MDTraj code that builds the backbone (N, CA, C; nanometers):
import mdtraj as md
import numpy as np

residues = "MET GLY PHE ALA GLU ASN PHE LYS ALA LEU SER ASP PRO VAL ARG ARG GLU ILE LEU VAL LEU LEU LYS LYS GLY ARG LEU SER ALA GLY GLU ILE GLY SER HIS PHE ASP MET THR GLY ALA THR ILE SER TYR HIS LEU ASN ILE LEU LYS LYS ALA GLU LEU ILE PHE GLU ASN ARG GLU LYS ASN TYR ILE TYR TYR GLU LEU ASN THR SER VAL VAL GLU GLU VAL MET LEU TRP LEU ALA GLN LEU LYS GLY GLU ASN ASN ASP ALA GLU LYS GLU".split()
xyz = np.array([
    [6.1307, -0.0926, -2.9967],
    [6.2674, -0.1411, -3.0028],
    [6.2948, -0.2298, -2.8826],
    [6.3971, -0.3097, -2.8945],
    [6.4282, -0.4028, -2.7881],
    [6.5589, -0.3697, -2.7187],
    [6.5935, -0.4588, -2.6288],
    [6.7146, -0.4399, -2.5518],
    [6.8395, -0.4392, -2.6391],
    [6.8391, -0.5109, -2.7502],
    [6.9575, -0.5141, -2.8374],
    [6.9933, -0.3729, -2.8838],
    [6.8934, -0.2960, -2.9281],
    [6.9167, -0.1590, -2.9718],
    [6.9577, -0.0712, -2.8546],
    [6.8957, -0.0940, -2.7391],
    [6.9303, -0.0162, -2.6202],
    [7.0764, -0.0351, -2.5829],
    [7.1192, -0.1610, -2.5785],
    [7.2562, -0.1886, -2.5366],
    [7.3581, -0.1465, -2.6421],
    [7.3208, -0.1556, -2.7701],
    [7.4102, -0.1051, -2.8753],
    [7.4305, 0.0450, -2.8550],
    [7.3224, 0.1156, -2.8297],
    [7.3317, 0.2603, -2.8092],
    [7.4125, 0.2935, -2.6840],
    [7.3949, 0.2149, -2.5799],
    [7.4645, 0.2409, -2.4540],
    [7.6101, 0.1968, -2.4559],
    [7.6510, 0.1228, -2.5577],
    [7.7872, 0.0704, -2.5621],
    [7.8920, 0.1775, -2.5906],
    [7.8514, 0.2915, -2.6402],
    [7.9461, 0.3964, -2.6758],
    [7.9531, 0.5029, -2.5660],
    [8.0746, 0.5405, -2.5224],
    [8.0868, 0.6390, -2.4147],
    [8.0328, 0.7774, -2.4510],
    [8.0404, 0.8154, -2.5781],
    [7.9862, 0.9457, -2.6192],
    [7.8349, 0.9455, -2.6010],
    [7.7697, 0.8382, -2.6412],
    [7.6233, 0.8319, -2.6274],
    [7.5830, 0.8282, -2.4802],
    [7.6600, 0.7607, -2.3992],
    [7.6302, 0.7607, -2.2545],
    [7.6445, 0.9014, -2.1979],
    [7.7447, 0.9752, -2.2427],
    [7.7635, 1.1127, -2.1958],
    [7.6487, 1.2025, -2.2425],
    [7.6007, 1.1807, -2.3644],
    [7.4850, 1.2574, -2.4132],
    [7.3649, 1.2329, -2.3220],
    [7.3427, 1.1090, -2.2823],
    [7.2316, 1.0782, -2.1911],
    [7.2484, 1.1491, -2.0571],
    [7.3713, 1.1560, -2.0079],
    [7.3973, 1.2269, -1.8819],
    [7.3640, 1.3755, -1.8977],
    [7.4029, 1.4336, -2.0111],
    [7.3708, 1.5744, -2.0367],
    [7.2204, 1.5966, -2.0409],
    [7.1484, 1.5055, -2.1064],
    [7.0034, 1.5210, -2.1198],
    [6.9296, 1.4928, -1.9893],
    [6.9953, 1.4296, -1.8959],
    [6.9350, 1.4062, -1.7643],
    [6.9007, 1.5399, -1.6977],
    [6.9779, 1.6421, -1.7295],
    [6.9581, 1.7745, -1.6693],
    [6.8472, 1.8534, -1.7379],
    [6.8037, 1.8072, -1.8555],
    [6.6972, 1.8771, -1.9276],
    [6.7225, 1.8745, -2.0768],
    [6.6263, 1.9216, -2.1511],
    [6.6340, 1.9167, -2.2972],
    [6.7433, 2.0085, -2.3503],
    [6.8023, 1.9663, -2.4606],
    [6.9087, 2.0425, -2.5256],
    [6.8950, 2.0312, -2.6770],
    [6.9439, 2.1324, -2.7463],
    [6.9500, 2.1251, -2.8921],
    [7.0754, 2.0481, -2.9313],
    [7.0837, 2.0096, -3.0585],
    [7.2023, 1.9385, -3.1064],
    [7.3267, 2.0252, -3.0907],
    [7.3136, 2.1537, -3.1152],
    [7.4267, 2.2447, -3.0986],
    [7.4738, 2.2522, -2.9548],
    [7.3788, 2.2559, -2.8618],
    [7.4152, 2.2588, -2.7199],
    [7.4837, 2.1290, -2.6789],
    [7.4349, 2.0177, -2.7309],
    [7.4983, 1.8883, -2.7023],
    [7.6381, 1.8856, -2.7631],
    [7.6501, 1.9296, -2.8882],
    [7.7778, 1.9286, -2.9580],
    [7.8834, 2.0148, -2.8921],
    [7.8417, 2.1196, -2.8225],
    [7.9392, 2.2084, -2.7585],
    [8.0165, 2.1396, -2.6463],
    [7.9690, 2.0259, -2.6009],
    [8.0366, 1.9505, -2.4950],
    [8.1396, 1.8515, -2.5495],
    [8.1502, 1.8411, -2.6815],
    [8.2367, 1.7416, -2.7435],
    [8.3256, 1.8068, -2.8490],
    [8.4385, 1.7450, -2.8745],
    [8.5280, 1.7900, -2.9801],
    [8.5082, 1.7008, -3.1020],
    [8.3935, 1.7187, -3.1690],
    [8.3620, 1.6397, -3.2876],
    [8.2679, 1.7197, -3.3764],
    [8.2533, 1.6748, -3.4993],
    [8.1711, 1.7474, -3.5957],
    [8.0221, 1.7344, -3.5629],
    [7.9457, 1.8250, -3.6204],
    [7.8011, 1.8181, -3.6054],
    [7.7439, 1.6912, -3.6645],
    [7.8045, 1.6446, -3.7745],
    [7.7579, 1.5203, -3.8369],
    [7.7774, 1.4015, -3.7437],
    [7.8866, 1.4011, -3.6699],
    [7.9121, 1.2916, -3.5762],
    [7.8129, 1.2965, -3.4603],
    [7.7846, 1.4160, -3.4108],
    [7.6836, 1.4306, -3.3040],
    [7.5487, 1.3819, -3.3561],
    [7.5140, 1.4195, -3.4782],
    [7.3875, 1.3761, -3.5389],
    [7.3810, 1.2245, -3.5484],
    [7.4916, 1.1611, -3.5859],
    [7.4990, 1.0152, -3.5928],
    [7.4670, 0.9530, -3.4565],
    [7.5295, 1.0045, -3.3522],
    [7.5050, 0.9513, -3.2178],
    [7.3603, 0.9753, -3.1733],
    [7.3070, 1.0928, -3.2043],
    [7.1678, 1.1221, -3.1683],
    [7.0717, 1.0290, -3.2414],
    [7.1000, 0.9978, -3.3664],
    [7.0134, 0.9065, -3.4415],
    [7.0135, 0.7668, -3.3818],
    [7.1278, 0.7196, -3.3389],
    [7.1331, 0.5875, -3.2750],
    [7.0530, 0.5880, -3.1447],
    [7.0671, 0.6944, -3.0672],
    [6.9899, 0.7051, -2.9419],
    [6.8396, 0.7125, -2.9695],
    [6.8010, 0.7830, -3.0773],
    [6.6588, 0.7908, -3.1144],
    [6.6068, 0.6545, -3.1588],
    [6.6828, 0.5818, -3.2399],
    [6.6398, 0.4495, -3.2860],
    [6.6227, 0.3534, -3.1697],
    [6.7036, 0.3712, -3.0666],
    [6.6929, 0.2874, -2.9466],
    [6.5846, 0.3386, -2.8519],
    [6.5218, 0.4497, -2.8906],
    [6.4154, 0.5133, -2.8125],
    [6.4622, 0.5574, -2.6746],
    [6.5924, 0.5835, -2.6604],
    [6.6450, 0.6353, -2.5342],
    [6.6271, 0.7861, -2.5243],
    [6.6100, 0.8514, -2.6395],
    [6.5806, 0.9944, -2.6429],
    [6.4697, 1.0177, -2.7445],
    [6.4079, 1.1327, -2.7346],
    [6.3125, 1.1729, -2.8375],
    [6.3334, 1.3197, -2.8673],
    [6.2825, 1.3621, -2.9808],
    [6.3033, 1.5001, -3.0225],
    [6.1711, 1.5747, -3.0294],
    [6.1792, 1.7025, -3.0000],
    [6.0648, 1.7922, -3.0115],
    [6.1071, 1.9092, -3.0987],
    [6.0267, 1.9377, -3.1998],
    [6.0553, 2.0515, -3.2875],
    [5.9784, 2.1732, -3.2383],
    [6.0519, 2.2828, -3.2250],
    [5.9916, 2.4105, -3.1888],
    [6.0479, 2.5165, -3.2818],
    [5.9630, 2.5681, -3.3675],
    [6.0022, 2.6642, -3.4695],
    [6.1194, 2.6083, -3.5494],
    [6.2338, 2.6753, -3.5464],
    [6.3493, 2.6311, -3.6250],
    [6.4450, 2.5423, -3.5470],
    [6.4060, 2.4993, -3.4290],
    [6.4963, 2.4227, -3.3433],
    [6.4421, 2.2832, -3.3154],
    [6.5341, 2.1914, -3.2958],
    [6.4994, 2.0569, -3.2514],
    [6.5645, 2.0371, -3.1155],
    [6.4851, 2.0010, -3.0182],
    [6.5353, 1.9757, -2.8835],
    [6.5263, 1.8263, -2.8542],
    [6.6272, 1.7765, -2.7865],
    [6.6342, 1.6351, -2.7519],
    [6.6114, 1.6198, -2.6028],
    [6.5362, 1.5155, -2.5673],
    [6.5054, 1.4880, -2.4274],
    [6.5267, 1.3403, -2.3991],
    [6.5605, 1.3120, -2.2757],
    [6.5776, 1.1750, -2.2299],
    [6.4418, 1.1073, -2.2210],
    [6.4308, 0.9874, -2.2727],
    [6.3083, 0.9087, -2.2616],
    [6.3213, 0.8236, -2.1352],
    [6.2751, 0.8775, -2.0262],
    [6.2971, 0.8122, -1.8970],
    [6.2264, 0.6780, -1.8853],
    [6.1165, 0.6579, -1.9568],
    [6.0459, 0.5303, -1.9436],
    [6.1304, 0.4153, -1.9991],
    [6.2009, 0.4371, -2.1099],
    [6.2872, 0.3317, -2.1646],
    [6.4086, 0.3118, -2.0751],
    [6.4659, 0.4198, -2.0252],
    [6.5805, 0.4090, -1.9343],
    [6.5402, 0.3304, -1.8094],
    [6.4225, 0.3590, -1.7555],
    [6.3751, 0.2874, -1.6371],
    [6.3522, 0.1392, -1.6668],
    [6.3024, 0.1081, -1.7863],
    [6.2802, -0.0314, -1.8247],
    [6.4123, -0.1087, -1.8290],
    [6.5161, -0.0466, -1.8860],
    [6.6480, -0.1099, -1.8913],
    [6.7037, -0.1278, -1.7504],
    [6.6879, -0.0256, -1.6669],
    [6.7388, -0.0335, -1.5304],
    [6.6664, -0.1413, -1.4501],
    [6.5375, -0.1540, -1.4690],
    [6.4605, -0.2566, -1.3995],
    [6.5087, -0.3952, -1.4406],
    [6.5301, -0.4156, -1.5700],
    [6.5788, -0.5449, -1.6173],
    [6.7157, -0.5758, -1.5581],
    [6.8040, -0.4751, -1.5559],
    [6.9379, -0.4966, -1.4990],
    [6.9298, -0.5288, -1.3504],
    [6.8401, -0.4611, -1.2783],
    [6.8237, -0.4884, -1.1352],
    [6.7734, -0.6308, -1.1138],
    [6.6822, -0.6761, -1.1986],
    [6.6316, -0.8129, -1.1869],
    [6.7414, -0.9134, -1.2194],
    [6.8228, -0.8827, -1.3178],
    [6.9334, -0.9701, -1.3544],
    [7.0333, -0.9809, -1.2396],
    [7.0545, -0.8693, -1.1738],
    [7.1475, -0.8657, -1.0606],
    [7.0910, -0.9393, -0.9400],
    [6.9587, -0.9551, -0.9373],
    [6.8953, -1.0282, -0.8280],
    [6.8370, -0.9393, -0.7200],
    [6.8277, -0.8090, -0.7487],
    [6.7686, -0.7191, -0.6506],
    [6.6180, -0.7422, -0.6454],
    [6.5622, -0.7362, -0.5273],
    [6.4173, -0.7548, -0.5091],
    [6.3455, -0.6244, -0.5400],
    [6.2262, -0.6383, -0.5916],
    [6.1392, -0.5227, -0.6070],
    [5.9977, -0.5644, -0.5703],
    [5.9088, -0.4694, -0.5656],
    [5.7718, -0.4973, -0.5208],
    [5.7014, -0.5983, -0.6103],
    [5.7276, -0.5963, -0.7405],
    [5.6592, -0.6886, -0.8329],
    [5.6989, -0.8320, -0.8056],
    [5.8216, -0.8568, -0.7614],
    [5.8655, -0.9921, -0.7343],
    [5.8058, -1.0475, -0.6059],
    [5.7660, -0.9608, -0.5151],
    [5.7143, -1.0034, -0.3857],
    [5.5718, -1.0559, -0.3967],
    [5.5019, -1.0179, -0.5043],
    [5.3606, -1.0572, -0.5178],
    [5.3451, -1.1995, -0.5619],
])
top = md.Topology()
chain = top.add_chain()
for i, resn in enumerate(residues, 1):
    res = top.add_residue(resn, chain, resSeq=i)
    for name in ("N", "CA", "C"):
        top.add_atom(name, md.element.get_by_symbol(name[0]), res)
traj = md.Trajectory(xyz[None], top)
């Protein structure tokens, strides 16, 4: 996926909050949903958008699905934003 999907996913405050929650560690959809006043279907919708943008991934364990932050994609977006802002990094110095 590309930056277009990443930024679409990041454009919604609920999805950004889900990413903040997952920063602390993996959570099930129910655990994520308990932080919001919305239906399970709405939480599922937001999780699907985050998965399509590859900002999160899911792991199935028995009857549960756990969601985790995909830090490599988050780091890629952050690196691009830092370069856009004009911050120097080691790769630019070479």
